[in-house]
N, CA, C and O atoms as a GROMACS GRO file, in nm:
protein
  472
    1MET      N    1   0.081  -0.119   0.000
    1MET     CA    2   0.000   0.000   0.000
    1MET      C    3   0.086   0.126   0.000
    1MET      O    4   0.058   0.221  -0.073
    2LEU      N    5   0.189   0.127   0.081
    2LEU     CA    6   0.277   0.242   0.092
    2LEU      C    7   0.354   0.264  -0.038
    2LEU      O    8   0.386   0.377  -0.075
    3LYS      N    9   0.383   0.153  -0.106
    3LYS     CA   10   0.455   0.162  -0.232
    3LYS      C   11   0.370   0.235  -0.337
    3LYS      O   12   0.422   0.318  -0.411
    4TRP      N   13   0.239   0.204  -0.344
    4TRP     CA   14   0.148   0.267  -0.440
    4TRP      C   15   0.129   0.416  -0.408
    4TRP      O   16   0.119   0.498  -0.498
    5LEU      N   17   0.125   0.449  -0.282
    5LEU     CA   18   0.112   0.589  -0.241
    5LEU      C   19   0.236   0.668  -0.282
    5LEU      O   20   0.223   0.781  -0.330
    6ALA      N   21   0.352   0.612  -0.265
    6ALA     CA   22   0.476   0.679  -0.305
    6ALA      C   23   0.481   0.698  -0.456
    6ALA      O   24   0.523   0.804  -0.505
    7ILE      N   25   0.439   0.596  -0.530
    7ILE     CA   26   0.436   0.607  -0.677
    7ILE      C   27   0.337   0.714  -0.721
    7ILE      O   28   0.368   0.793  -0.810
    8ALA      N   29   0.220   0.718  -0.660
    8ALA     CA   30   0.119   0.818  -0.694
    8ALA      C   31   0.170   0.959  -0.663
    8ALA      O   32   0.148   1.051  -0.742
    9LEU      N   33   0.236   0.977  -0.551
    9LEU     CA   34   0.292   1.108  -0.516
    9LEU      C   35   0.402   1.150  -0.613
    9LEU      O   36   0.410   1.267  -0.650
   10LEU      N   37   0.487   1.056  -0.656
   10LEU     CA   38   0.591   1.087  -0.754
   10LEU      C   39   0.532   1.126  -0.889
   10LEU      O   40   0.582   1.216  -0.956
   11VAL      N   41   0.426   1.057  -0.930
   11VAL     CA   42   0.359   1.090  -1.057
   11VAL      C   43   0.298   1.230  -1.049
   11VAL      O   44   0.310   1.309  -1.143
   12MET      N   45   0.234   1.260  -0.938
   12MET     CA   46   0.174   1.394  -0.921
   12MET      C   47   0.283   1.502  -0.920
   12MET      O   48   0.266   1.610  -0.978
   13LEU      N   49   0.394   1.472  -0.854
   13LEU     CA   50   0.505   1.567  -0.852
   13LEU      C   51   0.560   1.588  -0.992
   13LEU      O   52   0.592   1.701  -1.030
   14ALA      N   53   0.572   1.482  -1.070
   14ALA     CA   54   0.621   1.492  -1.208
   14ALA      C   55   0.525   1.576  -1.292
   14ALA      O   56   0.569   1.658  -1.372
   15LEU      N   57   0.394   1.555  -1.276
   15LEU     CA   58   0.296   1.634  -1.351
   15LEU      C   59   0.303   1.782  -1.314
   15LEU      O   60   0.296   1.869  -1.401
   16LEU      N   61   0.317   1.810  -1.186
   16LEU     CA   62   0.328   1.950  -1.144
   16LEU      C   63   0.456   2.015  -1.196
   16LEU      O   64   0.456   2.131  -1.236
   17GLN      N   65   0.564   1.939  -1.195
   17GLN     CA   66   0.690   1.993  -1.248
   17GLN      C   67   0.678   2.017  -1.399
   17GLN      O   68   0.727   2.118  -1.449
   18TYR      N   69   0.613   1.927  -1.470
   18TYR     CA   70   0.593   1.945  -1.614
   18TYR      C   71   0.515   2.074  -1.641
   18TYR      O   72   0.552   2.153  -1.728
   19ARG      N   73   0.404   2.094  -1.565
   19ARG     CA   74   0.324   2.216  -1.584
   19ARG      C   75   0.404   2.340  -1.549
   19ARG      O   76   0.387   2.445  -1.613
   20LEU      N   77   0.490   2.330  -1.448
   20LEU     CA   78   0.570   2.445  -1.408
   20LEU      C   79   0.669   2.484  -1.517
   20LEU      O   80   0.683   2.603  -1.548
   21TRP      N   81   0.737   2.388  -1.576
   21TRP     CA   82   0.842   2.419  -1.671
   21TRP      C   83   0.793   2.432  -1.815
   21TRP      O   84   0.846   2.513  -1.890
   22PHE      N   85   0.693   2.355  -1.854
   22PHE     CA   86   0.653   2.352  -1.994
   22PHE      C   87   0.509   2.391  -2.019
   22PHE      O   88   0.473   2.415  -2.135
   23GLY      N   89   0.425   2.400  -1.920
   23GLY     CA   90   0.284   2.427  -1.940
   23GLY      C   91   0.253   2.577  -1.950
   23GLY      O   92   0.342   2.661  -1.945
   24ASP      N   93   0.123   2.607  -1.965
   24ASP     CA   94   0.077   2.745  -1.968
   24ASP      C   95   0.107   2.811  -1.833
   24ASP      O   96   0.100   2.746  -1.728
   25SER      N   97   0.139   2.938  -1.837
   25SER     CA   98   0.173   3.015  -1.718
   25SER      C   99   0.293   2.955  -1.645
   25SER      O  100   0.298   2.956  -1.522
   26GLY      N  101   0.387   2.904  -1.720
   26GLY     CA  102   0.505   2.842  -1.662
   26GLY      C  103   0.624   2.936  -1.666
   26GLY      O  104   0.610   3.057  -1.679
   27VAL      N  105   0.739   2.878  -1.654
   27VAL     CA  106   0.864   2.953  -1.647
   27VAL      C  107   0.893   3.023  -1.780
   27VAL      O  108   0.945   3.135  -1.779
   28GLN      N  109   0.862   2.960  -1.893
   28GLN     CA  110   0.887   3.022  -2.022
   28GLN      C  111   0.804   3.149  -2.040
   28GLN      O  112   0.854   3.251  -2.088
   29GLU      N  113   0.679   3.142  -2.002
   29GLU     CA  114   0.594   3.260  -2.014
   29GLU      C  115   0.642   3.370  -1.920
   29GLU      O  116   0.636   3.488  -1.955
   30LEU      N  117   0.688   3.334  -1.802
   30LEU     CA  118   0.743   3.432  -1.709
   30LEU      C  119   0.863   3.503  -1.770
   30LEU      O  120   0.877   3.625  -1.756
   31ARG      N  121   0.950   3.429  -1.836
   31ARG     CA  122   1.067   3.489  -1.902
   31ARG      C  123   1.023   3.584  -2.013
   31ARG      O  124   1.078   3.693  -2.026
   32GLU      N  125   0.925   3.543  -2.093
   32GLU     CA  126   0.876   3.629  -2.201
   32GLU      C  127   0.814   3.757  -2.146
   32GLU      O  128   0.834   3.865  -2.202
   33ILE      N  129   0.741   3.746  -2.039
   33ILE     CA  130   0.679   3.865  -1.978
   33ILE      C  131   0.785   3.960  -1.924
   33ILE      O  132   0.774   4.081  -1.939
   34ARG      N  133   0.888   3.903  -1.862
   34ARG     CA  134   0.996   3.989  -1.812
   34ARG      C  135   1.068   4.060  -1.926
   34ARG      O  136   1.106   4.176  -1.911
   35GLU      N  137   1.088   3.993  -2.039
   35GLU     CA  138   1.150   4.057  -2.155
   35GLU      C  139   1.062   4.169  -2.209
   35GLU      O  140   1.112   4.276  -2.244
   36ARG      N  141   0.931   4.147  -2.215
   36ARG     CA  142   0.839   4.251  -2.261
   36ARG      C  143   0.840   4.370  -2.167
   36ARG      O  144   0.837   4.485  -2.212
   37VAL      N  145   0.844   4.344  -2.036
   37VAL     CA  146   0.849   4.453  -1.938
   37VAL      C  147   0.977   4.534  -1.956
   37VAL      O  148   0.973   4.657  -1.950
   38ALA      N  149   1.089   4.467  -1.978
   38ALA     CA  150   1.216   4.538  -1.998
   38ALA      C  151   1.211   4.624  -2.125
   38ALA      O  152   1.261   4.736  -2.125
   39ALA      N  153   1.152   4.571  -2.232
   39ALA     CA  154   1.140   4.647  -2.357
   39ALA      C  155   1.049   4.768  -2.338
   39ALA      O  156   1.082   4.878  -2.384
   40LEU      N  157   0.936   4.750  -2.271
   40LEU     CA  158   0.846   4.863  -2.247
   40LEU      C  159   0.908   4.966  -2.155
   40LEU      O  160   0.887   5.086  -2.173
   41ASP      N  161   0.985   4.921  -2.058
   41ASP     CA  162   1.053   5.013  -1.969
   41ASP      C  163   1.155   5.097  -2.046
   41ASP      O  164   1.168   5.217  -2.021
   42ALA      N  165   1.227   5.033  -2.139
   42ALA     CA  166   1.323   5.107  -2.222
   42ALA      C  167   1.251   5.207  -2.312
   42ALA      O  168   1.302   5.317  -2.335
   43ASP      N  169   1.133   5.171  -2.363
   43ASP     CA  170   1.055   5.264  -2.445
   43ASP      C  171   1.003   5.382  -2.364
   43ASP      O  172   0.992   5.493  -2.416
   44ASN      N  173   0.971   5.358  -2.237
   44ASN     CA  174   0.915   5.463  -2.153
   44ASN      C  175   1.020   5.557  -2.094
   44ASN      O  176   0.985   5.666  -2.050
   45LYS      N  177   1.148   5.518  -2.092
   45LYS     CA  178   1.251   5.601  -2.031
   45LYS      C  179   1.261   5.740  -2.094
   45LYS      O  180   1.264   5.838  -2.020
   46PRO      N  181   1.265   5.753  -2.228
   46PRO     CA  182   1.269   5.889  -2.286
   46PRO      C  183   1.145   5.972  -2.250
   46PRO      O  184   1.154   6.093  -2.230
   47LEU      N  185   1.032   5.906  -2.241
   47LEU     CA  186   0.909   5.978  -2.204
   47LEU      C  187   0.915   6.026  -2.060
   47LEU      O  188   0.871   6.137  -2.029
   48ARG      N  189   0.970   5.943  -1.970
   48ARG     CA  190   0.986   5.985  -1.831
   48ARG      C  191   1.082   6.103  -1.820
   48ARG      O  192   1.060   6.196  -1.743
   49ASP      N  193   1.191   6.098  -1.898
   49ASP     CA  194   1.287   6.208  -1.898
   49ASP      C  195   1.223   6.337  -1.949
   49ASP      O  196   1.245   6.444  -1.892
   50ARG      N  197   1.145   6.326  -2.055
   50ARG     CA  198   1.077   6.444  -2.109
   50ARG      C  199   0.978   6.500  -2.008
   50ARG      O  200   0.968   6.622  -1.992
   51ASN      N  201   0.905   6.412  -1.940
   51ASN     CA  202   0.810   6.459  -1.838
   51ASN      C  203   0.883   6.529  -1.724
   51ASN      O  204   0.833   6.627  -1.670
   52ALA      N  205   1.000   6.479  -1.686
   52ALA     CA  206   1.076   6.543  -1.580
   52ALA      C  207   1.122   6.682  -1.623
   52ALA      O  208   1.117   6.776  -1.544
   53ARG      N  209   1.168   6.695  -1.749
   53ARG     CA  210   1.209   6.827  -1.798
   53ARG      C  211   1.091   6.923  -1.802
   53ARG      O  212   1.103   7.039  -1.762
   54LEU      N  213   0.976   6.876  -1.850
   54LEU     CA  214   0.858   6.961  -1.855
   54LEU      C  215   0.812   7.000  -1.715
   54LEU      O  216   0.769   7.113  -1.693
   55GLY      N  217   0.821   6.907  -1.620
   55GLY     CA  218   0.785   6.938  -1.482
   55GLY      C  219   0.875   7.044  -1.423
   55GLY      O  220   0.829   7.134  -1.352
   56ALA      N  221   1.005   7.034  -1.451
   56ALA     CA  222   1.099   7.135  -1.402
   56ALA      C  223   1.070   7.271  -1.465
   56ALA      O  224   1.081   7.374  -1.399
   57GLU      N  225   1.035   7.272  -1.592
   57GLU     CA  226   1.002   7.398  -1.659
   57GLU      C  227   0.875   7.460  -1.600
   57GLU      O  228   0.868   7.581  -1.584
   58VAL      N  229   0.776   7.377  -1.568
   58VAL     CA  230   0.654   7.428  -1.507
   58VAL      C  231   0.684   7.490  -1.371
   58VAL      O  232   0.633   7.597  -1.338
   59VAL      N  233   0.768   7.423  -1.292
   59VAL     CA  234   0.805   7.478  -1.161
   59VAL      C  235   0.878   7.610  -1.178
   59VAL      O  236   0.852   7.706  -1.105
   60ASP      N  237   0.971   7.617  -1.276
   60ASP     CA  238   1.043   7.742  -1.301
   60ASP      C  239   0.948   7.853  -1.341
   60ASP      O  240   0.961   7.966  -1.294
   61LEU      N  241   0.851   7.822  -1.427
   61LEU     CA  242   0.758   7.924  -1.472
   61LEU      C  243   0.665   7.970  -1.360
   61LEU      O  244   0.624   8.086  -1.357
   62LYS      N  245   0.633   7.879  -1.267
   62LYS     CA  246   0.545   7.916  -1.157
   62LYS      C  247   0.617   7.997  -1.049
   62LYS      O  248   0.557   8.083  -0.986
   63THR      N  249   0.745   7.970  -1.028
   63THR     CA  250   0.815   8.031  -0.915
   63THR      C  251   0.906   8.146  -0.953
   63THR      O  252   0.916   8.242  -0.877
   64GLY      N  253   0.972   8.141  -1.067
   64GLY     CA  254   1.073   8.242  -1.097
   64GLY      C  255   1.035   8.329  -1.215
   64GLY      O  256   0.974   8.283  -1.311
   65LEU      N  257   1.073   8.457  -1.205
   65LEU     CA  258   1.048   8.550  -1.315
   65LEU      C  259   1.153   8.536  -1.424
   65LEU      O  260   1.128   8.575  -1.538
   66ASP      N  261   1.270   8.481  -1.392
   66ASP     CA  262   1.375   8.466  -1.493
   66ASP      C  263   1.331   8.374  -1.606
   66ASP      O  264   1.358   8.402  -1.723
   67ALA      N  265   1.264   8.266  -1.573
   67ALA     CA  266   1.220   8.173  -1.677
   67ALA      C  267   1.113   8.237  -1.764
   67ALA      O  268   1.111   8.217  -1.886
   68ILE      N  269   1.025   8.315  -1.704
   68ILE     CA  270   0.921   8.383  -1.781
   68ILE      C  271   0.984   8.486  -1.873
   68ILE      O  272   0.946   8.497  -1.990
   69GLU      N  273   1.082   8.562  -1.822
   69GLU     CA  274   1.149   8.663  -1.904
   69GLU      C  275   1.225   8.597  -2.019
   69GLU      O  276   1.222   8.646  -2.132
   70GLU      N  277   1.293   8.487  -1.991
   70GLU     CA  278   1.367   8.417  -2.096
   70GLU      C  279   1.272   8.367  -2.204
   70GLU      O  280   1.302   8.376  -2.323
   71ARG      N  281   1.159   8.314  -2.162
   71ARG     CA  282   1.059   8.265  -2.258
   71ARG      C  283   1.004   8.379  -2.343
   71ARG      O  284   0.987   8.364  -2.464
   72ALA      N  285   0.977   8.494  -2.280
   72ALA     CA  286   0.925   8.610  -2.353
   72ALA      C  287   1.029   8.664  -2.451
   72ALA      O  288   0.994   8.704  -2.562
   73ARG      N  289   1.154   8.665  -2.411
   73ARG     CA  290   1.260   8.712  -2.501
   73ARG      C  291   1.274   8.620  -2.623
   73ARG      O  292   1.285   8.669  -2.736
   74SER      N  293   1.273   8.491  -2.602
   74SER     CA  294   1.295   8.400  -2.714
   74SER      C  295   1.172   8.384  -2.802
   74SER      O  296   1.185   8.369  -2.924
   75ASP      N  297   1.052   8.386  -2.743
   75ASP     CA  298   0.931   8.360  -2.823
   75ASP      C  299   0.877   8.485  -2.892
   75ASP      O  300   0.841   8.480  -3.009
   76ILE      N  301   0.871   8.596  -2.820
   76ILE     CA  302   0.808   8.715  -2.878
   76ILE      C  303   0.903   8.834  -2.891
   76ILE      O  304   0.859   8.942  -2.930
   77GLY      N  305   1.031   8.816  -2.860
   77GLY     CA  306   1.128   8.922  -2.879
   77GLY      C  307   1.115   9.036  -2.779
   77GLY      O  308   1.133   9.152  -2.816
   78MET      N  309   1.084   9.006  -2.654
   78MET     CA  310   1.067   9.108  -2.551
   78MET      C  311   1.198   9.183  -2.528
   78MET      O  312   1.306   9.125  -2.526
   79VAL      N  313   1.186   9.316  -2.510
   79VAL     CA  314   1.298   9.402  -2.473
   79VAL      C  315   1.254   9.484  -2.354
   79VAL      O  316   1.146   9.543  -2.355
   80ARG      N  317   1.338   9.489  -2.249
   80ARG     CA  318   1.302   9.568  -2.130
   80ARG      C  319   1.314   9.717  -2.160
   80ARG      O  320   1.373   9.757  -2.259
   81THR      N  321   1.256   9.796  -2.072
   81THR     CA  322   1.255   9.942  -2.093
   81THR      C  323   1.394  10.003  -2.078
   81THR      O  324   1.420  10.106  -2.139
   82ASP      N  325   1.483   9.944  -2.000
   82ASP     CA  326   1.617   9.999  -1.982
   82ASP      C  327   1.718   9.944  -2.082
   82ASP      O  328   1.839   9.963  -2.064
   83GLU      N  329   1.674   9.876  -2.186
   83GLU     CA  330   1.762   9.820  -2.287
   83GLU      C  331   1.741   9.892  -2.420
   83GLU      O  332   1.637   9.953  -2.445
   84HIS      N  333   1.843   9.883  -2.505
   84HIS     CA  334   1.834   9.937  -2.640
   84HIS      C  335   1.831   9.820  -2.737
   84HIS      O  336   1.905   9.723  -2.721
   85PHE      N  337   1.748   9.831  -2.836
   85PHE     CA  338   1.732   9.724  -2.934
   85PHE      C  339   1.784   9.774  -3.068
   85PHE      O  340   1.744   9.880  -3.116
   86TYR      N  341   1.874   9.696  -3.127
   86TYR     CA  342   1.929   9.731  -3.258
   86TYR      C  343   1.895   9.619  -3.355
   86TYR      O  344   1.922   9.502  -3.330
   87TRP      N  345   1.835   9.658  -3.467
   87TRP     CA  346   1.800   9.560  -3.569
   87TRP      C  347   1.878   9.594  -3.695
   87TRP      O  348   1.873   9.707  -3.743
   88VAL      N  349   1.950   9.497  -3.746
   88VAL     CA  350   2.030   9.517  -3.866
   88VAL      C  351   1.968   9.430  -3.975
   88VAL      O  352   1.975   9.307  -3.967
   89PRO      N  353   1.907   9.492  -4.076
   89PRO     CA  354   1.843   9.412  -4.182
   89PRO      C  355   1.945   9.328  -4.258
   89PRO      O  356   2.057   9.372  -4.284
   90GLY      N  357   1.904   9.209  -4.294
   90GLY     CA  358   1.988   9.121  -4.374
   90GLY      C  359   2.090   9.040  -4.296
   90GLY      O  360   2.161   8.960  -4.355
   91VAL      N  361   2.099   9.058  -4.164
   91VAL     CA  362   2.194   8.982  -4.083
   91VAL      C  363   2.119   8.871  -4.011
   91VAL      O  364   2.019   8.895  -3.944
   92VAL      N  365   2.169   8.750  -4.026
   92VAL     CA  366   2.105   8.635  -3.963
   92VAL      C  367   2.195   8.587  -3.849
   92VAL      O  368   2.316   8.572  -3.866
   93ILE      N  369   2.134   8.563  -3.732
   93ILE     CA  370   2.209   8.514  -3.616
   93ILE      C  371   2.180   8.367  -3.599
   93ILE      O  372   2.065   8.324  -3.607
   94GLU      N  373   2.285   8.289  -3.577
   94GLU     CA  374   2.267   8.147  -3.550
   94GLU      C  375   2.209   8.129  -3.411
   94GLU      O  376   2.236   8.209  -3.321
   95GLY      N  377   2.130   8.024  -3.393
   95GLY     CA  378   2.065   7.998  -3.264
   95GLY      C  379   2.166   7.978  -3.151
   95GLY      O  380   2.139   8.018  -3.038
   96SER      N  381   2.282   7.917  -3.180
   96SER     CA  382   2.381   7.893  -3.074
   96SER      C  383   2.440   8.024  -3.025
   96SER      O  384   2.473   8.037  -2.907
   97LEU      N  385   2.454   8.123  -3.115
   97LEU     CA  386   2.505   8.253  -3.072
   97LEU      C  387   2.404   8.326  -2.985
   97LEU      O  388   2.442   8.394  -2.890
   98VAL      N  389   2.278   8.311  -3.017
   98VAL     CA  390   2.174   8.376  -2.937
   98VAL      C  391   2.173   8.320  -2.796
   98VAL      O  392   2.160   8.395  -2.699
   99GLU      N  393   2.187   8.190  -2.784
   99GLU     CA  394   2.185   8.127  -2.652
   99GLU      C  395   2.313   8.155  -2.576
   99GLU      O  396   2.311   8.162  -2.453
  100ALA      N  397   2.425   8.171  -2.645
  100ALA     CA  398   2.553   8.194  -2.579
  100ALA      C  399   2.562   8.334  -2.521
  100ALA      O  400   2.622   8.354  -2.416
  101ASN      N  401   2.503   8.430  -2.588
  101ASN     CA  402   2.508   8.570  -2.542
  101ASN      C  403   2.373   8.608  -2.485
  101ASN      O  404   2.274   8.612  -2.557
  102ALA      N  405   2.370   8.637  -2.358
  102ALA     CA  406   2.243   8.671  -2.293
  102ALA      C  407   2.186   8.801  -2.346
  102ALA      O  408   2.066   8.824  -2.336
  103GLY      N  409   2.269   8.886  -2.402
  103GLY     CA  410   2.222   9.015  -2.450
  103GLY      C  411   2.155   9.009  -2.584
  103GLY      O  412   2.090   9.106  -2.624
  104LEU      N  413   2.167   8.900  -2.655
  104LEU     CA  414   2.105   8.891  -2.786
  104LEU      C  415   1.962   8.843  -2.774
  104LEU      O  416   1.931   8.754  -2.695
  105VAL      N  417   1.875   8.904  -2.854
  105VAL     CA  418   1.733   8.870  -2.851
  105VAL      C  419   1.694   8.820  -2.988
  105VAL      O  420   1.728   8.882  -3.089
  106ARG      N  421   1.624   8.709  -2.993
  106ARG     CA  422   1.578   8.653  -3.120
  106ARG      C  423   1.459   8.732  -3.171
  106ARG      O  424   1.372   8.774  -3.095
  107GLN      N  425   1.457   8.750  -3.299
  107GLN     CA  426   1.344   8.814  -3.364
  107GLN      C  427   1.242   8.707  -3.398
  107GLN      O  428   1.279   8.590  -3.415
  108PRO      N  429   1.113   8.743  -3.409
  108PRO     CA  430   1.013   8.644  -3.446
  108PRO      C  431   1.041   8.578  -3.580
  108PRO      O  432   1.014   8.459  -3.597
  109SER      N  433   1.096   8.652  -3.677
  109SER     CA  434   1.128   8.592  -3.805
  109SER      C  435   1.275   8.551  -3.803
  109SER      O  436   1.358   8.624  -3.751
  110SER      N  437   1.307   8.435  -3.860
  110SER     CA  438   1.443   8.382  -3.850
  110SER      C  439   1.541   8.458  -3.939
  110SER      O  440   1.662   8.442  -3.920
  111THR      N  441   1.497   8.538  -4.036
  111THR     CA  442   1.588   8.608  -4.126
  111THR      C  443   1.597   8.756  -4.095
  111THR      O  444   1.650   8.832  -4.177
  112SER      N  445   1.546   8.801  -3.981
  112SER     CA  446   1.536   8.944  -3.960
  112SER      C  447   1.665   9.011  -3.915
  112SER      O  448   1.701   9.112  -3.974
  113GLY      N  449   1.738   8.962  -3.812
  113GLY     CA  450   1.858   9.032  -3.774
  113GLY      C  451   1.904   9.005  -3.635
  113GLY      O  452   1.873   8.902  -3.576
  114ALA      N  453   1.982   9.102  -3.582
  114ALA     CA  454   2.043   9.084  -3.450
  114ALA      C  455   1.997   9.192  -3.356
  114ALA      O  456   1.949   9.297  -3.398
  115ALA      N  457   2.012   9.165  -3.227
  115ALA     CA  458   1.978   9.262  -3.123
  115ALA      C  459   2.084   9.253  -3.015
  115ALA      O  460   2.146   9.149  -2.997
  116ALA      N  461   2.103   9.364  -2.943
  116ALA     CA  462   2.206   9.364  -2.838
  116ALA      C  463   2.158   9.444  -2.719
  116ALA      O  464   2.080   9.538  -2.734
  117ASP      N  465   2.205   9.406  -2.601
  117ASP     CA  466   2.180   9.481  -2.477
  117ASP      C  467   2.284   9.589  -2.461
  117ASP      O  468   2.397   9.575  -2.508
  118GLU      N  469   2.248   9.694  -2.397
  118GLU     CA  470   2.345   9.794  -2.357
  118GLU      C  471   2.323   9.829  -2.214
  118GLU      O  472   2.395   9.912  -2.159
   0.00000   0.00000   0.00000
């Protein structure tokens, strides 16, 4: 009797092991799911980085006037009342020069010219 019980338990153990390694919802499917999660996580990383940058920009715009002034200068060509604006027709400024020199203001049109602080 004990011999048959041991054989039955071994058969059940073998069936459970088979389902674990080769059946549905087994180890292979777990590996595939982990690979999909890793791929989706890699796809989401640039989006998370972009959201973090946008969040920092929102905080800057809510708390500091410098970010608002910088945005107004670059988007609509704002000039303060204590500054002088010089426009030279036919001169084009590269974007890197505008960002490098805080005194330069971008014009709304890309072919319009240069501006300087005094």
